C-alpha positions as CSV (number, residue, x, y, z in Angstrom):
1,X,0.0,0.0,0.0
2,X,1.2,3.5,-0.8
3,X,2.2,5.4,2.3
4,X,3.8,8.6,1.0
5,X,1.6,11.7,0.4
6,X,1.0,13.5,-2.9
7,X,1.7,17.1,-3.7
8,X,-1.9,18.1,-3.4
9,X,-1.9,17.0,0.2
10,X,1.0,19.3,1.0
11,X,0.7,22.8,2.6
12,X,3.2,23.9,-0.1
13,X,0.8,23.1,-3.0
14,X,1.1,26.1,-5.3
15,X,-2.5,27.0,-5.6
16,X,-1.6,30.6,-6.4
17,X,-0.1,29.3,-9.7
18,X,-3.3,27.4,-10.6
19,X,-5.4,30.3,-9.6
20,X,-3.5,32.8,-11.8
21,X,-3.8,30.4,-14.8
22,X,-7.5,29.8,-13.9
23,X,-8.1,33.6,-13.8
24,X,-6.8,33.9,-17.3
25,X,-8.8,30.9,-18.6
26,X,-12.0,32.0,-16.8
27,X,-12.5,35.1,-19.0
28,X,-12.7,33.0,-22.3
29,X,-13.1,29.4,-21.3
30,X,-14.7,28.6,-24.6
31,X,-11.6,29.9,-26.4
32,X,-8.9,28.3,-24.2
33,X,-10.7,24.9,-23.8
34,X,-13.2,24.7,-26.7
35,X,-13.5,20.9,-26.5
36,X,-15.6,21.3,-23.3
37,X,-17.9,23.9,-24.8
38,X,-19.3,22.2,-27.8
39,X,-22.6,22.0,-26.0
40,X,-24.1,23.9,-23.1
41,X,-23.6,22.5,-19.6
42,X,-23.8,24.3,-16.3
43,X,-21.2,25.2,-13.6
44,X,-18.3,24.2,-15.8
45,X,-15.0,24.1,-14.0
46,X,-11.7,25.3,-15.4
47,X,-9.6,22.8,-17.4
48,X,-6.3,24.3,-16.3
49,X,-7.3,23.9,-12.6
50,X,-8.2,20.2,-13.1
51,X,-5.0,19.6,-15.0
52,X,-3.2,20.9,-11.9
53,X,-5.4,18.8,-9.6
54,X,-4.6,15.6,-11.5
55,X,-0.9,16.4,-11.5
56,X,-1.0,17.3,-7.8
57,X,-2.6,13.9,-7.1
58,X,0.3,11.9,-8.7
59,X,3.4,14.1,-8.1
60,X,5.6,13.9,-5.1
61,X,5.3,16.7,-2.5
62,X,8.6,18.3,-3.6
63,X,7.7,18.4,-7.3
64,X,7.7,21.6,-9.3
65,X,4.1,21.9,-10.4
66,X,4.6,24.9,-12.8
67,X,7.3,23.0,-14.6
68,X,5.3,19.8,-14.8
69,X,2.2,21.6,-15.9
70,X,3.8,22.5,-19.2
71,X,5.6,19.2,-19.7
72,X,4.4,16.3,-21.7
73,X,3.1,13.6,-19.4
74,X,2.1,9.9,-19.8
75,X,0.5,8.4,-16.7
76,X,-0.6,5.4,-18.7
77,X,-0.7,3.0,-15.7
78,X,-3.2,5.1,-13.7
79,X,-7.0,5.1,-13.9
80,X,-9.1,8.2,-13.1
81,X,-12.8,8.1,-12.4
82,X,-15.2,11.1,-12.5
83,X,-18.7,10.1,-11.1
84,X,-20.1,13.5,-11.8
85,X,-18.7,14.0,-15.3
86,X,-20.8,17.0,-16.5
87,X,-19.1,18.7,-19.4
88,X,-16.2,16.2,-19.3
89,X,-13.4,18.5,-17.9
90,X,-11.8,15.8,-15.7
91,X,-12.0,13.3,-18.5
92,X,-10.4,15.5,-21.1
93,X,-7.6,16.7,-18.8
94,X,-6.9,13.1,-17.7
95,X,-6.8,12.0,-21.4
96,X,-4.3,14.7,-22.2
97,X,-2.1,13.5,-19.3
98,X,-2.2,9.9,-20.5
99,X,-4.5,8.5,-17.8
100,X,-7.2,5.9,-18.5
101,X,-10.4,8.0,-17.9
102,X,-13.8,6.8,-16.8
103,X,-16.6,9.3,-16.8
104,X,-20.2,8.8,-15.6
105,X,-23.1,11.1,-15.3
106,X,-26.8,10.6,-14.5
107,X,-27.9,13.0,-17.2
108,X,-28.1,11.8,-20.8
109,X,-27.7,15.3,-22.2
110,X,-24.3,15.6,-20.5
111,X,-23.2,12.2,-21.6
112,X,-24.2,12.7,-25.2
113,X,-22.3,16.0,-25.5
114,X,-19.1,14.5,-23.9
115,X,-19.3,11.4,-26.1
116,X,-19.5,13.7,-29.1
117,X,-16.7,16.1,-28.0
118,X,-14.3,13.2,-27.4
119,X,-15.5,10.9,-30.2
120,X,-14.3,10.6,-33.8
121,X,-14.2,13.8,-35.8
122,X,-13.0,14.0,-39.4
123,X,-12.5,17.6,-40.3
124,X,-12.9,17.0,-44.0
125,X,-16.1,15.0,-43.6
126,X,-17.5,17.7,-41.3
127,X,-16.6,20.4,-43.8
128,X,-18.3,18.5,-46.6
129,X,-21.4,18.0,-44.5
130,X,-21.5,21.7,-43.6
131,X,-21.3,22.6,-47.3
132,X,-24.1,20.2,-48.1
133,X,-26.3,21.7,-45.4
134,X,-25.4,25.3,-46.4
135,X,-26.3,24.8,-50.1
136,X,-29.6,23.1,-49.2
137,X,-31.4,23.8,-46.0
138,X,-29.2,26.7,-45.2
139,X,-30.5,28.6,-48.2
140,X,-34.1,27.8,-47.4
141,X,-33.6,29.2,-43.8
142,X,-31.8,32.3,-45.1
143,X,-34.9,33.0,-47.3
144,X,-37.0,33.1,-44.1
145,X,-34.9,36.0,-42.9
146,X,-35.1,38.4,-45.8
147,X,-36.7,41.9,-45.5
148,X,-36.6,45.4,-46.8
149,X,-34.3,48.2,-45.5
150,X,-35.6,51.7,-45.0
151,X,-34.5,52.4,-48.6
152,X,-36.5,49.4,-49.9
153,X,-33.5,47.3,-50.5
154,X,-33.7,43.5,-50.1
155,X,-31.6,42.7,-47.1
156,X,-30.7,39.9,-44.7
157,X,-32.4,40.1,-41.3
158,X,-29.8,39.7,-38.5
159,X,-32.3,40.0,-35.7
160,X,-36.1,40.5,-35.2
161,X,-37.2,42.3,-32.0
162,X,-40.4,41.2,-30.2
163,X,-42.2,42.3,-27.1
164,X,-44.4,40.2,-24.8
165,X,-47.9,41.4,-24.4
166,X,-50.5,41.1,-21.5
167,X,-54.2,41.9,-21.6
168,X,-55.2,44.7,-19.4
169,X,-57.5,43.3,-16.7
170,X,-59.7,46.4,-16.9
171,X,-60.0,47.3,-20.6
172,X,-58.8,44.0,-22.2
173,X,-56.5,45.8,-24.6
174,X,-53.0,44.5,-25.2
175,X,-50.2,46.1,-23.2
176,X,-46.6,45.9,-24.4
177,X,-44.4,44.9,-21.5
178,X,-41.5,47.2,-22.2
179,X,-39.4,48.3,-19.2
180,X,-37.8,50.8,-21.4
181,X,-38.3,52.1,-25.0
182,X,-34.5,51.9,-25.6
183,X,-34.3,48.5,-27.1
184,X,-30.7,48.5,-28.4
185,X,-27.4,50.0,-27.2
186,X,-23.7,49.4,-27.4
187,X,-22.0,47.2,-24.9
188,X,-19.9,50.2,-24.0
189,X,-22.5,53.0,-24.0
190,X,-20.3,55.7,-22.5
191,X,-17.9,55.3,-25.4
192,X,-20.6,54.9,-28.0
193,X,-23.7,56.6,-26.6
194,X,-26.0,56.1,-29.6
195,X,-29.1,54.0,-28.8
196,X,-32.1,52.8,-30.7
197,X,-35.5,54.1,-29.4
198,X,-39.0,52.9,-30.2
199,X,-41.7,55.5,-30.2
200,X,-44.6,54.2,-28.1
201,X,-47.1,56.4,-30.0
202,X,-46.4,55.5,-33.7
203,X,-43.9,52.7,-33.5
204,X,-41.1,54.5,-35.3
205,X,-37.5,53.5,-34.6
206,X,-35.0,56.2,-34.4
207,X,-31.6,57.0,-32.9
208,X,-31.3,58.5,-29.5
209,X,-28.6,59.1,-26.8
210,X,-27.7,57.0,-23.9
211,X,-29.2,58.2,-20.6
212,X,-31.2,61.0,-22.3
213,X,-34.6,61.1,-20.5
214,X,-36.4,63.3,-23.0
215,X,-36.8,62.3,-26.7
216,X,-39.0,63.5,-29.5
217,X,-40.1,61.1,-32.2
218,X,-38.7,62.0,-35.6
219,X,-42.0,60.8,-37.3
220,X,-44.9,61.9,-35.1
221,X,-43.2,64.5,-32.8
222,X,-44.3,62.7,-29.7
223,X,-42.3,63.7,-26.7
224,X,-41.6,61.0,-24.1
225,X,-39.1,59.6,-21.6
226,X,-37.6,56.5,-23.3
227,X,-36.2,55.1,-20.1
228,X,-39.7,54.5,-18.7
229,X,-41.8,51.8,-20.2
230,X,-45.2,50.3,-19.3
231,X,-43.7,47.5,-17.1
232,X,-41.6,47.8,-14.0
233,X,-40.6,44.6,-12.2
234,X,-43.7,42.5,-11.5
235,X,-46.2,45.2,-12.3
236,X,-47.4,47.1,-15.4
237,X,-49.6,50.1,-16.3
238,X,-52.0,50.1,-19.2
239,X,-51.2,53.0,-21.5
240,X,-54.8,53.0,-22.7
241,X,-56.8,53.2,-19.5
242,X,-54.1,53.8,-16.9
243,X,-54.9,50.7,-14.9
244,X,-52.0,49.3,-12.9
245,X,-51.9,45.5,-12.4
246,X,-49.6,42.6,-11.5
247,X,-48.3,41.0,-14.7
248,X,-48.7,37.4,-13.5
249,X,-52.3,38.2,-12.7
250,X,-52.9,39.0,-16.3
251,X,-51.7,35.5,-17.3
252,X,-53.5,33.7,-14.5
253,X,-56.1,31.2,-16.0
254,X,-54.9,31.9,-19.5
255,X,-54.6,29.0,-21.9
256,X,-51.2,29.0,-23.7
257,X,-48.1,31.1,-23.6
258,X,-48.2,35.0,-23.8
259,X,-48.7,36.8,-27.1
260,X,-45.8,38.7,-28.7
261,X,-45.6,41.6,-31.1
262,X,-42.9,42.1,-33.7
263,X,-41.9,45.8,-33.6
264,X,-38.4,46.2,-35.1
265,X,-35.6,44.4,-37.0
266,X,-31.8,44.8,-37.6
267,X,-31.0,44.3,-41.3
268,X,-27.7,43.9,-43.2
269,X,-28.0,45.9,-46.3
270,X,-26.4,45.0,-49.6
271,X,-23.7,47.6,-49.0
272,X,-22.6,45.7,-45.8
273,X,-24.1,48.3,-43.4
274,X,-26.4,47.4,-40.5
275,X,-29.7,49.3,-40.1
276,X,-32.4,49.3,-37.4
277,X,-35.8,49.5,-39.0
278,X,-39.4,49.4,-37.7
279,X,-41.5,46.3,-38.5
280,X,-43.7,46.7,-41.5
281,X,-46.9,45.0,-42.8
282,X,-44.6,43.1,-45.2
283,X,-42.7,41.7,-42.2
284,X,-45.9,40.6,-40.5
285,X,-47.0,38.9,-43.7
286,X,-43.7,37.1,-44.0
287,X,-44.1,35.7,-40.5
288,X,-47.7,34.6,-41.3
289,X,-46.4,32.7,-44.3
290,X,-43.8,30.9,-42.1
291,X,-46.6,30.0,-39.7
292,X,-48.7,28.5,-42.5
293,X,-45.7,26.6,-43.9
294,X,-45.0,25.2,-40.4
295,X,-48.6,23.9,-40.0
296,X,-48.4,22.3,-43.4
297,X,-45.0,20.6,-42.9
298,X,-45.9,19.3,-39.5
299,X,-49.3,17.9,-40.8
300,X,-47.6,16.2,-43.7
301,X,-44.8,14.8,-41.5
302,X,-42.1,16.7,-43.3
303,X,-40.6,17.9,-39.9
304,X,-40.8,16.6,-36.4
305,X,-41.0,18.9,-33.4
306,X,-40.7,18.4,-29.6
307,X,-43.8,16.9,-28.0
308,X,-42.7,16.8,-24.4
309,X,-44.3,18.9,-21.7
310,X,-42.7,20.8,-18.8
311,X,-42.9,19.2,-15.4
312,X,-43.2,21.2,-12.2
313,X,-39.9,22.0,-10.5
314,X,-37.7,24.7,-9.0
315,X,-36.6,26.0,-12.4
316,X,-39.7,25.3,-14.5
317,X,-42.2,26.9,-12.1
318,X,-41.6,30.4,-13.3
319,X,-42.0,29.6,-17.0
320,X,-45.1,27.6,-16.3
321,X,-46.7,30.5,-14.4
322,X,-46.5,32.5,-17.6
323,X,-48.2,29.7,-19.6
324,X,-45.2,27.9,-21.1
325,X,-46.4,24.3,-20.6
326,X,-44.6,22.5,-23.5
327,X,-41.0,22.8,-24.6
328,X,-42.0,23.9,-28.1
329,X,-43.7,26.9,-26.5
330,X,-40.3,28.4,-26.0
331,X,-40.0,29.1,-29.8
332,X,-42.0,31.2,-32.2
333,X,-43.4,29.6,-35.5
334,X,-40.5,30.8,-37.7
335,X,-37.9,29.5,-35.3
336,X,-39.7,26.1,-35.1
337,X,-39.9,26.0,-38.9
338,X,-36.2,26.8,-39.4
339,X,-35.0,24.5,-36.6
340,X,-37.3,21.7,-37.8
341,X,-36.0,22.0,-41.4
342,X,-32.4,22.0,-40.1
343,X,-32.7,19.0,-37.8
344,X,-34.5,17.0,-40.5
345,X,-31.6,17.7,-43.0
346,X,-29.0,16.7,-40.4
347,X,-30.8,13.5,-39.6
348,X,-30.4,12.4,-43.3
349,X,-26.5,12.7,-43.3
350,X,-25.2,9.2,-44.1
351,X,-22.1,9.2,-41.9
352,X,-23.0,8.3,-38.3
353,X,-20.1,10.1,-36.5
354,X,-20.6,13.2,-38.7
355,X,-24.4,13.1,-38.0
356,X,-23.8,12.8,-34.3
357,X,-21.5,15.9,-34.3
358,X,-23.9,18.0,-36.3
359,X,-26.9,17.0,-34.1
360,X,-24.9,18.0,-31.0
361,X,-24.1,21.3,-32.7
362,X,-27.8,21.7,-33.5
363,X,-28.7,21.1,-29.9
364,X,-26.3,23.8,-28.8
365,X,-27.9,26.1,-31.3
366,X,-31.2,26.0,-29.4
367,X,-30.1,28.1,-26.5
368,X,-29.6,31.1,-28.8
369,X,-32.7,30.7,-30.9
370,X,-35.8,30.8,-28.7
371,X,-38.1,33.4,-27.2
372,X,-36.2,33.4,-23.9
373,X,-33.1,34.8,-25.6
374,X,-32.4,38.6,-25.5
375,X,-30.3,41.3,-27.1
376,X,-27.0,42.3,-25.6
377,X,-26.4,45.0,-28.2
378,X,-23.6,46.0,-30.5
379,X,-19.9,45.6,-29.4
380,X,-20.2,42.0,-28.2
381,X,-21.9,38.8,-29.1
382,X,-25.4,40.2,-29.8
383,X,-27.5,37.3,-28.5
384,X,-27.8,36.7,-24.8
385,X,-28.6,33.0,-24.5
386,X,-31.5,31.8,-22.5
387,X,-29.4,30.3,-19.6
388,X,-27.4,33.4,-18.8
389,X,-29.0,33.4,-15.3
390,X,-29.0,29.6,-14.9
391,X,-32.8,29.7,-14.7
392,X,-35.8,29.6,-17.1
393,X,-36.8,33.2,-16.9
394,X,-39.4,34.4,-19.4
395,X,-38.0,37.3,-21.5
396,X,-40.3,40.2,-22.1
397,X,-38.4,41.7,-25.0
398,X,-36.9,38.6,-26.7
399,X,-34.8,38.6,-29.8
400,X,-35.2,36.3,-32.8
401,X,-31.9,35.7,-34.5
402,X,-31.2,34.5,-38.0
403,X,-31.1,30.7,-37.4
404,X,-28.6,29.9,-40.2
405,X,-26.8,33.3,-39.8
406,X,-24.6,35.7,-41.8
407,X,-21.0,36.7,-41.3
408,X,-22.2,39.6,-39.1
409,X,-24.8,37.8,-36.8
410,X,-24.3,35.7,-33.7
411,X,-26.0,32.7,-32.2
412,X,-26.4,31.0,-35.6
413,X,-25.7,27.5,-36.9
414,X,-23.1,28.7,-39.3
415,X,-21.5,30.9,-36.6
416,X,-21.4,28.0,-34.1
417,X,-19.9,25.7,-36.7
418,X,-16.9,28.1,-37.0
419,X,-16.6,29.3,-33.4
420,X,-17.4,26.1,-31.5
421,X,-16.9,23.1,-33.7
422,X,-13.9,24.1,-35.8
423,X,-12.1,25.4,-32.6
424,X,-12.8,22.1,-30.8
425,X,-11.5,20.1,-33.7
426,X,-8.3,22.2,-33.8
427,X,-7.8,21.9,-30.1
428,X,-8.3,18.2,-30.2
429,X,-5.5,17.9,-32.8
430,X,-3.1,20.2,-30.8
431,X,-4.1,20.7,-27.2
432,X,-2.5,23.8,-25.6
433,X,-2.1,25.4,-22.2
434,X,-2.3,29.0,-21.3
435,X,1.0,30.8,-20.6
436,X,1.3,32.3,-17.2
437,X,2.3,35.7,-18.5
438,X,-0.1,37.7,-20.7
439,X,2.6,38.0,-23.4
440,X,3.2,34.2,-23.5
441,X,1.7,32.3,-26.4
442,X,-0.2,29.1,-25.8
443,X,2.0,26.1,-25.1
444,X,1.6,22.7,-26.6
445,X,2.1,20.2,-23.9
446,X,-0.1,17.2,-24.7
447,X,-0.7,14.7,-27.5
448,X,-3.8,14.9,-29.6
449,X,-7.1,13.4,-28.6
450,X,-7.5,9.8,-29.8
451,X,-11.1,10.2,-30.9
452,X,-11.9,6.9,-29.4
453,X,-14.7,6.5,-26.8
454,X,-15.5,3.1,-25.4
455,X,-18.5,1.8,-23.5
456,X,-18.3,1.3,-19.8
457,X,-15.6,-1.4,-19.0
458,X,-16.9,-4.9,-18.5
459,X,-13.4,-6.6,-18.2
460,X,-10.3,-6.0,-16.3
461,X,-8.3,-5.0,-19.3
462,X,-8.4,-1.3,-20.2
463,X,-6.8,0.5,-23.1
464,X,-4.0,2.9,-22.5
465,X,-5.4,6.5,-22.7
466,X,-8.8,4.9,-23.1
467,X,-12.0,7.0,-22.5
468,X,-14.9,5.1,-21.1
469,X,-18.3,6.8,-20.7
470,X,-21.6,5.7,-19.1
471,X,-24.9,7.2,-18.3
472,X,-26.4,6.2,-14.9
473,X,-26.5,6.4,-11.2
474,X,-22.9,6.7,-9.8
475,X,-23.9,5.1,-6.5
476,X,-23.8,1.8,-8.4
477,X,-20.9,2.0,-10.8
478,X,-20.5,-1.7,-11.8
479,X,-16.7,-1.6,-11.5
480,X,-14.5,-4.0,-9.7
481,X,-13.4,-3.4,-6.1
482,X,-10.2,-1.3,-5.7
483,X,-9.8,-0.9,-9.5
484,X,-9.4,2.9,-9.7
485,X,-6.3,4.9,-8.7
486,X,-8.0,8.3,-8.4
487,X,-11.4,9.8,-8.1
488,X,-11.4,13.4,-9.3
489,X,-14.7,15.2,-9.6
490,X,-16.8,18.3,-9.2
491,X,-20.0,17.2,-7.4
492,X,-23.2,19.3,-7.6
493,X,-23.5,22.0,-5.0
494,X,-26.3,21.7,-2.5
495,X,-29.4,23.8,-3.5
496,X,-27.7,25.3,-6.6
497,X,-28.3,24.7,-10.3
498,X,-31.0,22.1,-11.0
499,X,-29.2,20.6,-14.0
500,X,-31.9,18.1,-15.1
501,X,-34.7,20.7,-15.1
502,X,-32.7,22.9,-17.5
503,X,-31.3,20.0,-19.5
504,X,-34.9,18.9,-20.4
505,X,-35.0,21.9,-22.8
506,X,-32.4,20.1,-24.9
507,X,-33.7,16.6,-24.2
508,X,-37.0,17.5,-25.7
509,X,-35.3,17.9,-29.1
510,X,-32.7,15.1,-28.7
511,X,-35.3,12.4,-28.0
512,X,-37.3,13.1,-31.2
513,X,-37.5,9.9,-33.2
514,X,-36.1,7.7,-30.5
515,X,-38.3,4.8,-29.3
516,X,-39.5,4.8,-25.7
517,X,-37.5,8.0,-24.9
518,X,-37.8,9.3,-21.3
519,X,-40.1,12.3,-20.9
520,X,-37.5,14.0,-18.7
521,X,-33.9,13.7,-17.7
522,X,-34.9,14.0,-14.0
523,X,-34.1,11.2,-11.7
524,X,-34.8,10.6,-8.0
525,X,-31.2,9.5,-7.7
526,X,-29.8,12.8,-9.0
527,X,-27.6,14.5,-6.3
528,X,-29.4,17.8,-6.3
529,X,-31.8,18.8,-3.6
530,X,-33.1,21.8,-1.8
531,X,-33.2,19.6,1.4
532,X,-29.8,19.2,3.0
533,X,-30.3,15.8,4.5
534,X,-31.4,14.3,1.2
535,X,-28.5,15.9,-0.6
536,X,-26.1,14.5,1.9
537,X,-27.6,11.1,1.8
538,X,-27.3,10.9,-2.0
539,X,-23.8,12.3,-2.1
540,X,-22.7,9.8,0.6
541,X,-24.1,7.0,-1.6
542,X,-21.9,8.1,-4.5
543,X,-18.8,8.6,-2.3
544,X,-19.4,5.2,-0.6
545,X,-19.3,3.6,-4.1
546,X,-16.1,5.5,-4.9
547,X,-14.7,4.2,-1.6
548,X,-15.4,0.6,-2.8
549,X,-13.8,1.0,-6.3
550,X,-10.9,3.1,-5.1
551,X,-7.6,1.5,-4.2
552,X,-6.7,1.6,-0.6
553,X,-3.8,4.0,-1.3
554,X,-5.9,6.1,-3.7
555,X,-7.2,9.7,-3.4
556,X,-10.7,11.1,-3.7
557,X,-10.4,14.7,-4.7
558,X,-13.2,17.1,-5.4
559,X,-14.0,20.8,-5.7
560,X,-16.6,22.5,-3.6
561,X,-17.8,25.8,-2.3
562,X,-20.9,27.0,-0.5
563,X,-21.8,30.2,1.3
564,X,-24.0,28.6,3.9
565,X,-23.0,26.4,6.8
566,X,-25.7,23.9,6.0
567,X,-24.0,23.2,2.7
568,X,-20.8,22.3,4.5
569,X,-22.6,20.4,7.1
570,X,-24.2,18.2,4.4
571,X,-20.8,17.7,2.7
572,X,-19.1,16.7,5.9
573,X,-21.8,14.1,6.6
574,X,-21.3,12.6,3.1
575,X,-17.5,12.5,3.3
576,X,-17.3,11.0,6.8
577,X,-20.3,8.7,6.2
578,X,-18.6,7.2,3.1
579,X,-15.5,6.3,5.0
580,X,-13.2,9.2,4.0
581,X,-11.3,11.9,5.8
582,X,-10.2,15.2,4.4
583,X,-6.4,15.4,4.6
584,X,-6.0,18.9,3.2
585,X,-7.9,21.5,1.3
586,X,-6.6,24.0,-1.3
587,X,-8.2,27.2,-2.6
588,X,-8.3,27.6,-6.4
589,X,-9.9,30.0,-8.8
590,X,-13.4,29.0,-9.8
591,X,-15.9,31.4,-11.5
592,X,-14.7,34.4,-13.3
593,X,-15.5,37.7,-11.6
594,X,-17.9,38.8,-14.4
595,X,-19.9,35.6,-14.4
596,X,-23.6,36.3,-13.8
597,X,-24.0,34.2,-10.6
598,X,-20.9,35.8,-9.2
599,X,-21.7,39.4,-10.3
600,X,-25.2,39.2,-8.9
601,X,-24.1,38.1,-5.4
602,X,-23.6,40.5,-2.6
603,X,-20.6,38.5,-1.3
604,X,-19.7,36.4,-4.4
605,X,-17.6,33.2,-4.2
606,X,-14.9,33.2,-6.8
607,X,-12.8,30.4,-5.2
608,X,-13.4,26.6,-4.9
609,X,-11.9,24.5,-2.3
610,X,-10.1,21.4,-3.6
611,X,-10.6,18.8,-0.9
612,X,-8.2,15.9,-0.9
613,X,-9.5,12.8,0.9
614,X,-8.2,9.4,1.8
615,X,-9.8,6.3,3.2
616,X,-10.1,6.6,6.9
617,X,-8.1,4.2,9.0
618,X,-8.0,3.5,12.7
619,X,-4.6,5.2,13.1
620,X,-5.4,8.3,11.0
621,X,-4.4,11.5,12.6
622,X,-6.5,14.6,11.9
623,X,-5.2,18.2,12.2
624,X,-5.7,20.0,15.5
625,X,-8.0,23.0,15.4
626,X,-5.0,25.3,16.0
627,X,-3.2,23.8,13.0
628,X,-6.3,24.3,10.8
629,X,-6.6,27.9,11.9
630,X,-3.0,28.6,10.9
631,X,-3.3,26.7,7.7
632,X,-6.4,28.8,6.7
633,X,-4.6,32.0,7.8
634,X,-1.6,31.1,5.7
635,X,-3.7,30.3,2.6
636,X,-5.6,33.6,2.8
637,X,-2.3,35.5,3.2
638,X,-0.8,33.8,0.2
639,X,-3.8,34.6,-2.0
640,X,-3.8,38.2,-0.9
641,X,-0.1,38.5,-1.6
642,X,-0.7,37.1,-5.0
643,X,-3.1,40.0,-5.7
644,X,-6.4,38.2,-5.4
645,X,-9.3,40.2,-3.9
646,X,-11.3,37.9,-1.5
647,X,-14.9,38.4,-0.5
648,X,-16.2,37.5,2.9
649,X,-17.7,34.3,1.5
650,X,-14.3,33.5,-0.2
651,X,-12.7,33.7,3.2
652,X,-15.4,31.6,4.8
653,X,-14.9,28.9,2.1
654,X,-11.2,28.7,3.0
655,X,-12.0,28.5,6.7
656,X,-14.6,25.8,6.2
657,X,-12.3,23.8,4.0
658,X,-9.5,23.7,6.6
659,X,-11.9,23.0,9.4
660,X,-12.9,19.8,7.6
661,X,-9.3,18.5,8.0
662,X,-9.8,18.4,11.8
663,X,-12.7,16.0,11.6
664,X,-12.7,12.1,11.6
665,X,-14.8,9.4,13.0
666,X,-13.4,9.7,16.5
667,X,-14.5,10.9,20.0
668,X,-13.0,14.3,19.2
669,X,-15.1,14.6,16.1
670,X,-18.2,13.7,18.0
671,X,-17.5,16.3,20.6
672,X,-16.7,19.0,18.0
673,X,-19.9,18.1,16.1
674,X,-22.0,18.6,19.3
675,X,-20.3,21.8,20.5
676,X,-18.7,23.5,17.6
677,X,-19.1,27.3,17.3
678,X,-17.3,28.6,14.3
679,X,-16.9,32.4,14.3
680,X,-15.7,33.9,11.1
681,X,-14.7,37.5,11.2
682,X,-12.0,39.5,9.6
683,X,-9.3,41.0,11.7
684,X,-9.0,44.5,10.2
685,X,-5.3,45.0,10.4
686,X,-4.2,41.5,9.2
687,X,-5.4,38.7,7.0
688,X,-5.5,36.4,10.1
689,X,-8.7,34.5,10.9
690,X,-9.4,32.7,14.1
691,X,-11.8,29.9,15.0
692,X,-13.0,29.5,18.6
693,X,-14.2,26.1,19.6
694,X,-15.7,25.8,23.1
695,X,-13.9,23.0,25.0
696,X,-13.9,21.6,28.5
697,X,-10.6,23.4,29.1
698,X,-11.1,27.1,28.3
699,X,-7.4,27.6,28.3
700,X,-7.2,25.4,25.1
701,X,-9.5,27.7,23.1
702,X,-8.2,29.7,20.3
703,X,-9.8,33.1,20.7
704,X,-10.4,35.7,18.1
705,X,-9.9,39.4,18.7
706,X,-13.4,40.8,18.3
707,X,-17.1,39.8,18.1
708,X,-19.0,38.4,15.2
709,X,-21.8,36.0,14.1
710,X,-21.5,32.3,14.8
711,X,-22.7,29.2,13.1
712,X,-22.4,25.4,13.1
713,X,-21.9,23.3,10.1
714,X,-20.2,20.1,11.3
715,X,-22.2,16.8,11.2
716,X,-24.2,15.5,14.0
717,X,-22.7,12.1,14.7
718,X,-24.9,9.3,15.9
719,X,-23.3,7.8,19.0
720,X,-25.4,4.7,18.7
721,X,-23.5,3.7,15.6
722,X,-20.2,3.7,17.3
């Protein structure tokens, strides 16, 4: 049995290096690691961080991680398991380092996208298939997005602009739910203050100025404040009768989703210039023709559309209250027609690997082409996809993008082919790492991806650098006892993103034509709960199975963060209950600072804790509470010295991670669980943090300098089980 420790267990583990690399990657994850971004998945971790974690798990404590990070590696005799595979970050990084990689996830949408990303890809065959689609169905779709400019020129439509409508409860007239009549602006409005304004009186579109609260319509001379619309938060005011009402009340009892009105478009003129134009009668007639064509093609069986309904849940509840009851309700008729045509054409491609890749790319297209997507404006990718907030939030001013696309539009199939697929193919052929300095070019440090994905292993013999994938419950892996060297994963965070509820949006399209397809990707075994005890029980089940398949000298390593003590309480219960102890925890960069969940939080968490665990033994020695205090203090000081700004919750995460290293299945752990009082407060003049734990001997307490709030997160241990 192995007795020596690994680098990741050491207090000298260079987490600053990984955090600096992670900081750089986090700003453009899809550029630096495109192979993990072929399809949407949530809470994706940073590939560079997981490369460092894997290296830290196999290198000796005195190894030079920065040097090894950029060196070619071949750990061909080691096997890595990720029981919560998600987007496949662990699997891809393990493959690059030469490990045998086994990935499992309970959600079929995740497994399908990873199988495609790591499976066979022939760039020439893909290019030929794209050309075939472009010359056929691509042209048909482009014809759906043709309109006239203000000078009556036939032009490509880049985006159509819609507004949700509600019926006034008093006068029954439709109310446009605009929060502002400024519907388009540059991403950097102080540098480019020109904005596009809609006149609420006559519907004219004209150019205004950013932050100007008084505008006069160029067409009808109506004077108004463009920053104030008819809707504000949950309420609206009828412009016809003046009645104020709750928006959800207007949809209560209504059959079907809300109505929408087309009011403007952005066209690409023949001279290459973009122009915002009001919607005309010709535009409305073109949309009506698309609706008629959709009805005919569906009736004749020419295209197949989703038939699955939404199920009540944490994330679906809001959409269902607005009347969205089926997944096809998320699209307007023209979008359904274009998407239906495209999916049908892809399904006829004769080469199975090519067809699989193109269908995965099509599935990724869906998040940009629906009535929950919105407009970010000029100066950046124009389409804000529907999952920007990790929820199913109905959009009151949605954008309809050109499904096939032009060279100057975003969120299109042709655009994703170039920006997602071709980048992923290039990265697979020559994987690169980010240089530490901004001036450094990307460094090629790994062999190319093999493009071979095997089914879950049924024998003892595994291929070198083999990738083995499976969809199912990770609490029953079906692997041999003690057959895995490492378990490296990023488990779901308690009470966070409800992956399956969101993944059903894609599943509704992916299951078309498949016999006996499940109506949802939800599973009672999914480790995702709003109830802490249930979350802990399910996570413990997976970790207990990992304990069974892990070698006695192997490591379980996973990333985690949570702002509330109950999240850590649930985690500690799962780890200890599965027979592991935390031997050390290391802070590393997680979300980028500008990510929506981070930016929206009052005390955002930008760091994950990497928790290194070993199987507990009778003679295992845990850290003293004083050692944990000083370890946390040292880590915080090192991050501060490296230039990172830490929120209060970042500091709490570091404290909690180190406190876990003091806990084992022992009398001391039981006492600590019953009496722990963790007090987290910043000492103003230093980066020191202190934990006070009441004890029978007051002289043994470690006291902090000033008062603060207290909380308890450690697991309650059942003495009867001892």
